[in-house]
N, C-alpha and C positions, 0 to 999 in steps of 0.2 A: 656323533652320528646325526643328532637332531639338527645342528647347524649346517652340516654338510648337505643334508637333504633339502633344507631351505635354500641353500646356495644353488643347488642343482635346479630347483624349481625356478629360481630367479633367472638363471642363465637361459633356461628354456623359454621363459616369458619374454626375455629380452630378444632372443633369436626370433621368436614368433612375431614380435612387433617391429623388429628390424632396427629400431633406434630408441635411444633414451628419450628423445623428444616426444615420440609417440606415447611412451609410458607416462611422461609428465602430462601430456594432453589428456590422457585417459583419467589420470588422478584428478586433474582440474575439473573435468566434467562430473566426477563423482563427488568431490569435496570442494565446496565453495565457501569463501568468507565474504560476506556482504556488509556494507556500512551505510547507515542511513542517518540523516539529520532528523531530529525530533523537535517538534514545536508544540507549545502549550498555549491554550487560549487563556489570557489573564482574567481574573475574577471581575475586573473593572471594565471588561469589554463592552463596547457600544456598537450597535449595528451600523456599518458604513452605509452611506447613501449609494443607491444603485441607479444607473441610468436606465431609461425606459426605451432606448432606441431599438433594442433587439426585439423583434416580433415573434421569435420562436416560442413555442409553448413550453412551459416548465412546470412539472408536477412532481409531487412526492410519489415514489414508486409504489405500485400496487400490483397484485397478481394479474388483473385485467390489462393494465397498461403494458406489463412485461410480455404477456402472451401476444398482444397486438404488435409490439415493436420487434420482438425477437422470435417470431414463429418460424422463421427460416434459419435460425441460428441455434441449433439444439444445445450447443455447449453453454452459451450465455443464458439461454432460456432456463436450463436445468439449474445452473449455478445461482442465478438471480432469484428464482423461486425458492431455492434453498435458503438464500439470505433472508428473504421475506419471512419464511416460515420460522426461522430462528429468532426473528424480532429485530433484525437490522433495519436501518432507515436508509432510503435512497432518494436521490434527486435526479430526474431525467429531463433533458431538453430534447425536443423532437419536432420534426417538420412533416406533417401528414402522418404517414405510417412508417417513417424512417427515423431511427434514433440519431441524435446529433452528439450528445454527451451524456455521461452518467458519472455519479459519484456516490459512494456508499459509506456508511458509518456503523461500526460495531457499537453496541450499547451494553451496559452492565447486564450480564446474564446471557448474552448472545454468543455466537461464534466469534473468534478473534480474526484479524486479518490473515489471509492465507500465508503471507510471508512472515508474520509475527504471531503465531498461534497462541503464544504464552500470554498475550495481552488479555485474553479471556479471563485470566485469574485476577486482573487488576481492578475490575469493577469500574471502568472508565469508559468514556466515549472516544472512539478512535476512527478518524476518517481515513479511508483507504480505497483501493480499487477504482481509480478515477481515470476517465479517458474522454477525449474530445476528437471527433473526426478531423483529419488533417485540414480539410477545406474550410472548417469552421473555427480553427484555432486563432488565437490573438483577437478574439471578440469579447473577452470577459466572461465567457460561459463558465470556466473553471472557478473563477473568483465568485461568481454568483452562486454556483452550487455549494461552495464552501460556506458562504454566508448563510444560506438557507439551512444547511445541516447544523450549523452552530446555533441558529435560532431554534431549531427543533430540540436540540440538546438542552438549551437553556429553558425552554418551555417545559420540558419533562422534569428537569432538575436544575433550578437556578444556581445551585452550588456544585453541580457536577463538573468533573474535570474533563476537558476536551483536548485531544491530541491529534496530531497528524504527522506523518513522516514522508520523506522523499529522498531520492538518491542524492549524494553529495555534489554531483555534477549536473543536476537538473536545475539550471539557473532560472528558466522561466517559471517553473513550479515554485521555487524558493521565493522569487519576487512576488508571485501572486499570494502565496501563503502569508508573507509578511504584510502585504497590503490589506489583507483581511483583518489583521490585528494579532496574529499569532506571534509568540516570542520564542526564540531558541531555547530549548530545554536540554540539549545535549546530543549525544550520538549513541546509536545502538549498533553493535556488531553481532552478527549471527554466524553460526557455522551450520551449513546444510549438507546433508549427505543424500545424494540423488542416485538411485538405482532404479531399474525398470519396476514400475508399479509400487514404488516405495520412495517416500521423501521424509526425511527426519530433520527438523530444524531445532536448534537449541540457542538460547541466549548466551552469547559469548561475553558480552560486556555492555553496560549502559552507563556511560559517563554523564553526570549531571551536575548542575550548579555553577557557581562562579568560575571555578577552575576551567571548565570546558568552554565557557563564554569567552574567557580571556584567550584560550587557545584558538578559538575560532577566529578571533580578530587578527591573529598573527598569520593565518593561512592566506 
């Protein structure tokens, strides 16, 4: 009786959606598996030289700066003030009253990255939530932001572990991360469940060490 009832419900669901493809699309929207490359800053890291050709202002994020640059963007304004309040560090490039790029770093004791919330338990520095306006890309702003965040982390704790992640197919980001001096530390897979007003993310797997480096070379 129990199985028959579930079968009837499944049939009704299929009839309502009209096709198996629609069912699969609904499932994919609710349940997602994501894969990220993870990089770690070596303890022997030295600050790379930066060119001074770019005249854009670059500052560590503060409540005053965030309110000035994002007063017309309530979503980012609220989120970035929340980041600051929790103790995160941020670097922002801007031109006048217009933001050009931003990059954030979770610190020990702060919130973790939105897409990797479990990082909060690791007591490490983790760079995340980075963006550059399209018209300002390929000018080295992302690299400069990463370097400045790494300098901040090293100043706070010279022995602190600094990480960053990116999507496996984001090649410009991967190149910039490696040029800063980060080294591949493995891959993270997460399982996220997304329903209205609710998102749950769990760590599915974190492969680290020599084995994953050898595997990455074969890809």
